[in-house]
C-alpha positions, -999 to 999 in steps of 0.1 A, spaced: -544 719 521 -517 689 522 -499 675 544 -467 652 539 -458 639 506 -469 633 475 -507 632 468 -515 634 505 -549 652 509 -563 670 541 -602 672 535 -614 701 557 -637 690 577 -665 716 574 -670 704 538 -661 666 540 -694 652 550 -709 669 523 -685 659 500 -686 626 504 -724 623 512 -717 606 550 -740 606 575 -728 604 618 -721 568 615 -708 555 648 -686 521 649 -692 493 676 -667 489 701 -637 474 683 -623 445 690 -603 443 658 -585 464 633 -571 458 603 -550 482 585 -544 488 548 -503 496 547 -493 517 519 -510 550 524 -525 545 558 -493 532 582 -466 542 559 -458 570 537 -441 551 512 -446 574 483 -408 585 476 -394 548 476 -425 531 455 -419 559 426 -379 560 426 -384 520 425 -412 523 394 -388 550 381 -357 526 382 -376 500 360 -388 527 339 -351 535 334 -339 503 330 -362 500 296 -348 536 282 -380 554 297 -381 588 312 -396 594 349 -431 599 357 -445 626 379 -443 607 416 -479 622 416 -492 597 386 -473 572 403 -493 574 436 -524 572 416 -515 537 404 -509 523 440 -533 500 458 -541 470 437 -506 453 438 -475 454 423 -485 440 389 -512 465 384 -489 493 394 -462 483 370 -491 476 339 -498 513 343 -468 526 350 -455 509 312 -489 511 296 -507 491 275 -485 492 247 -457 470 263 -461 430 259 -468 408 291 -431 395 288 -416 434 288 -442 437 318 -430 410 337 -396 419 332 -399 452 346 -419 435 378 -391 415 381 -365 442 382 -390 468 399 -392 442 431 -354 433 435 -353 474 434 -380 480 456 -365 455 483 -331 470 483 -344 506 490 -379 502 505 -370 519 541 -348 544 522 -374 573 527 -404 554 546 -417 566 577 -447 560 598 -474 589 592 -473 611 621 -491 603 653 -495 564 641 -474 551 662 -488 564 693 -524 550 681 -508 516 679 -495 520 714 -525 529 727 -547 501 708 -523 478 719 -524 489 754 -564 488 753 -559 447 742 -575 458 707 -562 431 681 -542 448 653 -535 433 616 -519 445 586 -537 433 552 -525 451 521 -523 443 488 -481 445 487 -463 412 487 -465 396 519 -426 391 524 -419 425 515 -448 436 538 -436 420 568 -398 435 562 -410 470 565 -431 465 595 -402 450 611 -378 477 599 -399 503 613 -405 483 645 -440 474 647 -438 436 646 -449 435 683 -479 457 669 -497 433 647 -509 399 649 -513 389 615 -495 407 581 -511 394 549 -500 405 514 -518 407 481 -498 371 478 -514 356 512 -544 345 494 -560 334 463 -574 368 457 -563 402 464 -581 432 480 -613 439 476 -623 402 481 -630 398 513 -610 369 518 -586 384 541 -607 403 564 -625 369 570 -597 352 578 -587 377 600 -620 380 613 -618 340 626 -581 339 635 -585 368 659 -616 355 675 -636 384 665 -670 393 648 -677 416 616 -697 437 642 -663 444 660 -644 447 633 -629 479 615 -609 482 581 -588 513 580 -576 524 545 -570 553 523 -587 543 493 -621 530 477 -602 495 474 -602 494 514 -634 506 514 -650 479 493 -630 458 509 -648 465 543 -681 462 522 -674 428 510 -665 416 540 -698 430 557 -676 450 585 -674 489 594 -648 511 568 -628 539 583 -611 563 554 -581 581 565 -573 616 545 -543 616 545 -532 590 522 -526 585 485 -563 584 471 -590 599 498 -606 617 464 -615 580 452 -640 582 489 -663 601 467 -674 568 451 -669 545 474 -675 565 512 -664 549 539 -684 552 577 -664 578 585 -632 598 580 -601 610 604 -580 634 595 -551 621 620 -540 589 635 -549 609 671 -587 612 657 -587 572 649 -576 561 684 -600 587 698 -628 576 678 -620 538 683 -608 542 724 -628 571 733 -613 606 743 -598 594 776 
């Protein structure tokens, strides 16, 4: 069963734990929730794919299937463009394509991008409970902040950090460690939420709890790097963190 656009996948609850080898891990009371952006909070699939194909068209290349583009998302724009062009292109061509991609994407990043269903309500619930929230993505920080602002979420997040905010991108733990220190949190009460194994590995490296969402771009990557628990909806995430209320 598929939800939304692109490679969004819903994994049936009956086979989910067996498929990913998960137990019944319950998170400690959470005071800081750190979110990935693309595929977790926002469905940016169409705008990303269109921007990648614009960069390819600028080089005279045919468009890629959107589902293939989505499979390249998660490690930052340079990796995305390198994979979208392939190993045969020299670094200077890739650099030019990356610049074109970023220019195009900045102009079109909110053409089709929306919050996933239930995300705004879940964020409102966290905010109402006094739970600190932050964004940690491998997307460039200025673009990430612009999307957060454009979708009316600037008051929800105390911090927005991108792939160029630190010397290392996810899965390096520096982003989580910085957010823990800035928000006066502890590792035991910090939760990393994301849609791919990159987010799980980041949580593991920082020694915090990892939550995987099944609606994003790459939930199939959880097979290799299982999170502590999975949620199928934003409502379920809020219920797990806050309680059923």
